[in-house]
N, C-alpha and C positions, 0 to 999 in steps of 0.2 A: 591884397589878392594872392599871394603866396600861401596865407593861412588858409584862404578859403580853398585854395587849390588841395591843401595836405589833409582838409577834412572831408574834401571830396573822395580823395584816393581811399582814405581810411574807412570812408561810410561804404565805398565799393567793396573793401577788402572783407569787411563784417557780412555785408550782403552775400558773397561767394562763400564764406566760410558755413554761414547760416545753411545755405543752400546746399552744400556739401555736406553738412550734418545730417540735413533732412534726408537727402539721397540715401545717405550711410544707414539711417534709420529705416528708411523703406526696403534696402536691400536686405537688412538683418531681418526684418519682418517677413520678406518673401522666402529669406533661408531658412526660416523658421514657421513653416506652414502650420494650420491649426485645422482643427476638426471636430465640430460640436464645442468648442472652445478649449479643446485640449492640444497641446504641442505634440507634433509628429517629429520626436528628435531623432538624429543619425550620428554618426561620428563627426561628421562636419560641423554642426551645428548643437553640439551637447554643451560645451565649454562657453558659446556664448549665452546661451539661455541660462546656464549656473550662474555668470556675472550677473545676468539682468535680473533674475528673480529670488530675493531673498530666503525665500521658502517654497521649494520645488520638489513636488510629490511626484514620484515618477514609478510607473509601472510597467514591468519587464514582462513582456506577454508571449505566447506562442498564437498565432492567428487561429489556429484548428484546435486549439485546445477549450473545451467547455469551460473549464475553470477560468481560462482567460478571456472567454466572451463575457462570463458572468459579472467578472471584475470590471471589465470594461465598460458595461452597462452602468454598473456603480459609480464609475469615473464620470462617465458623461453627465448623472444627474447632479453629482457634487460640484461639477465643475458649473453647472448652470447656477448653483446656490452660491458659488465662491466669486463669481463675479463681480469686481471691482475692489477684493479683498488684496491682502498681502501674498496670498497662496495662488501658486501656478500648478495646475495638474499637465503631466507630460505622460507619452507612452513612448517605449522603445521595442520594436518587434524584434525578438531574440533569433529569429531566423533569419534576417537579413544584416542586423548590425552584429555579427559574431565577434570581430575584432573590439569592439565597443563594449560588448558585454564580458570579454574577457580582461578588458582592462580594467573595467569596475568590479571585476570578481563578483557578478551576479548571475552565475550559472545555476542556480537553486530556484525552481520554480515552483509555486509562484512566487514571484518577489516583488515587494512594493519598498520603497526606499523614500524617506524623505531628506533632502539635501540643503542644509542652512548654510547660508552667508558666503555662498559659492565654495564651500569645501567638499571636494568630490571624495575625501580619503575616510570621512568619520560620518556616512549617512546613519539615520535612524529606521530600524526597520519596523514597518507598519504591518500590524496583523491582516491577514486577509479578510477584507469585509464582506458581510452578506448583502449589503445595500448601500445605497449612496448615505444614508443616515449614520451608517457605521463610518464611513470616513470623516464627515462633520463631528462625530462624536467623538473620535480619536482624536482631531485636530483641536477639538473644543478643551478636552480634557487635558491635553499636554499642555495648552496655554494656561490652564486653569490652578486651581488646588482642591483640596479637599473640603473647604468651605462652601464650594459651589455644591456639594452633594447634602449639605445639612438640612434635616427636617424636623419640624418641631415635634411631632408626634406622626404615629403610623397611620391615621386616617388619611394623611395627605398622599400616600401611595395609592397607585392606579389599582384596583383590585382585579382588573381584566389581565394584567400582565402575565405571561407565560413564567417568568422566572425575574424574581427581584433578590438582589443581594443587598442586605441590610447590615451594617456594622454598628453594634451597639457598644458605644465606649464611653467609660467614665471622665477621660480627659481628651478633650479634642486636639491637643498639642502633643499626644503621645506617639512614641514610634510605630506602635500598633495602628493608627491611623495613616502614616505614612506609607506603610507597607499595604494596607488597605486599598490606599488611593493609586498606588504603584499598579496594582492587580487590575483595578478598575481601567486604566490607561489601555492594558493590554487586552482588555475583553470589551472592546466598544460595543458590541453586540446585546450586552446585558445590561440591565438597569441597576445601578447601583445608589445607594442612599445612606447616609451617617444620621445616627440619631441618639439622644440621650433621653427620650422618653420612657418615664420608670414604669410605665404600662407593659413594658415589654416583661419587665421580671414578674409581673402579676400573670399575665396572659399566658407566657410559654416558661415559668418556673425557672429562668435563667439567672445567670450573674452578669457582670459588666464584662467587658473586651470578649465579645464574641459576636461571630458573624452568622447570622440567618439565611438561610436559604429558604424563599417565601415563593410557591406556585400558587399563584391566586389567591394570595393572603395566607393560604395554608402552610405552615412550619412542615417542610420535608427534612431537613437537616440543621444540625448547628455545629458551628465549629470554634472551639475554643482557643483564642490565640496565646502564644506563649512567646516568652522571650527570644525564643531563636526561630520563630515562625518567618519563612521568607516569602517574598512576594510569589516565587514558583509554586511553593506548597499551596500556597492558597488559592493560585490559580489551578492547580490540579484539582484541589476541592470543589471549585464551583464548576469547572468544565465536566468533571466525572459525573457529579450529580445533576448537572444541567441534561445529560443524556439519562433514558431509560437502562435499566440495570444490562439489560440484552439489547444490542442494537441489530436491526437486520441489515445485511450489506446490500446496497443498492447505489445507483448511479449518483442519486441525491445524497446520499450518506458516506459516500466513499471518502470524499476530502475531510469530513469529520472525524471520521474513524482513523484515516492515515495521520491527521495532524494533532491527534489527541494527545496531551502528555503524559498519557501512560502508555509504556512502550513493549508493556507484555498484552498480549493477545491471545485469548481462548476462542477458539471457532469450529462454531459446531457446524458439521455439512449435515444437510437432512432436507428429506423431500418432504415440502410441506402437505402434500396430499397423501401421505402415507397415513396408515389408520392409527400408527403410536406417536403422530408427531405431536400432538397435546400433551402427552406424558413424557417425552424427551424433552420437549421445550420447557415444561415446567419445571422439571429437576434441575435443568441448564439455568433456569432464572433464579431457582433457589439458592443453587451453588454461587452464581453471580454476585448476591448480596453480600454473602462473605468475606468478598475479595475486592470490594468496590474501588477503593484507592491503589489496589496493587495490579490487578489485571483488568483489562478491558473484555468484555464478553461480547461477541458477534455471531450471528448465524448466518447462514448461507444457505438459501434454497437451491438444490442441486437441478431441480427441475424448470431453472429459470434459465434460457439460453444465454442471456445477457451476464450471466455471470462463469461463462466459459473460462474466459481468462483468468478469473480467480482460482477455478478448478484446476488449470493448467499448471497454473504456478505451484500450486501445492500438491501436484501429480495426483488429483483426488478423481477417481472416476463416478458418476452418480451410481453406478451400481454397487460402489462401498460404502454409501451411505447406509445409516448414519455413524458419524463417527467425529471424534473430537482432536483438534489439535492446538497446540500452544507454541508460539512463535515470537521471539524478541525481534523489534522492528530494530536493533542496532545491531546486531550482528545475522538476522535471518536465520538463525538455528531452529530447527523446527523438531517438536516433540509430540508424538502419536501416545493417545491414550489406550493402554493396551487391556480393552476389555470389551465386550459384546455387550455389557449390561451397563447401560447409560442410567443409573439413579443418581440421587444427590449425592450419597456418601462417596460413590465411586469417583464421580467428578471431582469431588471436595478434595480428596484424597490424592489424586493425581494433579491438582492445582498446589496442593500444599508441598507434595513432592518435589514440584519443579521450583517453587520458590526457595526451598531449603538447598537446592543444588545435586539432589538425588534422582531425579528422572534421568532416564537416558534418552540421549536425542536420536531422532529417526535419521540415520545416516544415508547417503547414496548407496554405500555397500558396507556390509559386515566385512572384517577381516577374513580372509580367505583360512578354513580351520584346518588343522594338521590332518593328514589323511583323509581328506574330504573325498578321494576317488576310489579308496580302499574298500569301502564298505558297498554291500550290495546295493544300497539305496544312496546315492552321491548327493552331498549336501551342498548345492550351490549358493553362491553370494551374486551380490549386482556385478562384481568385477568378472565373475567367470560365466555368468548366466548365458550371453551371447555368443561368447566363444565355444562354450558346450553345445548349445542348442541348434545353433545353425552350422554345424559340422557336416558337410556333404556327403562324408561316408558313414554317418552313424544317424538311426532313428532315434530321437530321445522323446521320451514320456517323462513330462514334470507334473509335480503338484505344487502348484500355488497355495499356500496355507496361510492361516493367522495361528502363532501358539497359543494364543488365549481363547481361542474358539475351540468349544467342545464338539462342534461338527469336525473341524480338522482334526482335532487329536483323535478323533474315531476312526477317522480314514489312514493312519499311522501302521497299523497291523496289516491292514490290506496291502499296501504300499511295498512292505517290506516282504509279504507274501508274493506279490508279483515280482519283484526283483529276485528272488529264488527261482521264481518258474521261469525267468528268462535269464538265468545267470551264464548259460551255455552258450546263448547266442550272443557272440562278439559285435554283431552290428546293431544291437539295440542297447540303450542306456536308460536306467531309471533313476530319476532325480527328483528333488524337493528343494524348496525355497521359500524362506521366510517373506511374504511379501508385507510385511509391516516393517521391518527393520531394513528393507532394501528397495530401492526405486526400480521399478519395473517400467521400461520404455518399449512397453509392448501394448498392442491394440486389445485390452481385456474384455470380456464380455460376461457377462452372468457375475455372481458372488462368489465369495471364497468359501469353502476351498474350490478351487477350479483345476479341472485335469486337461492338461494340453498335451497334444502330441506334435513333435516337430519333423516330419519326415525327412530321410535323408536327399536331400536335393541342392543343387547349385543355388536356385530360388529360394529367398527366406519365406516359409511357408509353416503357418501355425493353424492345427485343427482340435477345436475345442470337444472333447468328448461328453456325448450327451446320455449316454446309456445308464445302464444298472450298475452298481459298484460291487461287482463280483469279478474275480479273477478271471474266468472264462470268458465274461462278456468284454473286458477289457483286453484279452490275447487276441479275441476274434477282431476286436476293433482295429487293433494294431494291426494284424495281419492284412485286412482289407485295405488299410492305408498304406501300408508297405507295398500291396501289388499294384495300387494306383500309382505310387512313386514311381514304381519301376518302369511304367508306361512313359510317365512324363521325362523320367532320367534319361531313355532311349533318345527321347527327342533332344533334349537338354546336351547329351553327348554329341549329337550330330549338328546341333547349332555351334556347339564350341569348337568342333573339329573344322566346320567351314570358317568359321571367324578366324582360327589361328592359323589356316590355310590364305585366307585373304591377308593379313597381317603380313605373313612370311612374303606373300607374291609382292605386297606393296613394297617391302624393304628391300626384295630382290631388284625391282624397277627402279628403286632412288639409287640402289649401289651402281648399277648401270649406267644410269643417268650421268653419276659422278666419275665413272671411268670415262665415259665419252668426252667430258668437259676437260677432263685431264688430257 
């Protein structure tokens, strides 16, 4: 009887423990909600998910980001394919889980990480996928080997593929194959294959240990593997030749451009509808082929409203086009091609001087030159421009010029003549500034050279001169605008007087109130 009683108590305890475990599991599941098969992680359930899933692929995303939304769609497709597997997909909203993001050091976006066996400190970075197939391919290649890519002959390749990377190797166990497969893992959107098919030698006239880039079965480029060739070098080769020599900057290509492994970018700002667009683009495209692995060539249509932020970042106005800038995405130092002529040789010479470290960067401001204000024409720079032109007691006439422009240089004698004609007028300043070497934080209209008058007013006002470029016409315009400014100045002075009186009255009122309180 006693034995039966003990067995009953034991069974009851087991039932209680089992029920408690099931309840705990239900609570764990409820605290790790899913949407479309994807875990919605927060700081409270991240560690639990990490312990539960040996292979946890996490997307750190910003909900309003176009890139984040695209990757989320790819995640949803991959999650459906991976149901019942060892992989679990999850997302973390970086706008809500800032503490968790900081703890995991996942501040760079977009960020996709694979956490293995509960290790939160050593995740594997996943390349930003173009589709759900990209995610599946990346996971498959990570778990596989180069043997999975072997084909017996080139006829096995899909002739319709936009790009196929084929490794032609003499020994399948060589280090070259290891480097090739490592690149294949990091480029899941590209089809890779390995072959020893000797027809390659006859068809393309190549030797062993070569990587071939095929577009729809047509050879576009070959890369000879060397003992020092790294995975990173091979990725640059594939990524660069996957793109056209020149890529148009659009919403669709922005991510591809910004994530490209080539950090030197040449940017052509041009109006697509201009009469000389075809000639300029052709020259830019030809130059691009000479620098394929060193400089990424991009063109920006200045007539496209959606490119406004890009133009604002580089301080380029539509009226300044066409022009070429070079920038390195590591230090973001910008260089300006100093020429009105955008032909092949001029562009190539500029790019070569940049690579050799001889090009001069486009600075926010040139250094202030010695004696800049002692000559009849004052030489302004970025640091002195606004201080001089917005002096309420001086009317300032400024020439914004480009030193390499023949039209600009042709105006220099006229500007000297104007300065001499106005030398006795202490309330007038004649100046000029190199617009290619100094950032101009003004709303300019029209092309360079531009002649702009800044009347002597408290309000910051600029008037662009539209007339004939003769001294008498310039002076007539100057006098007319100064007469207008005098009328504005009377009103400004009256407004300032009223404002000062009001401030004094308010201060007196407060002082009296303070005395009353004492």
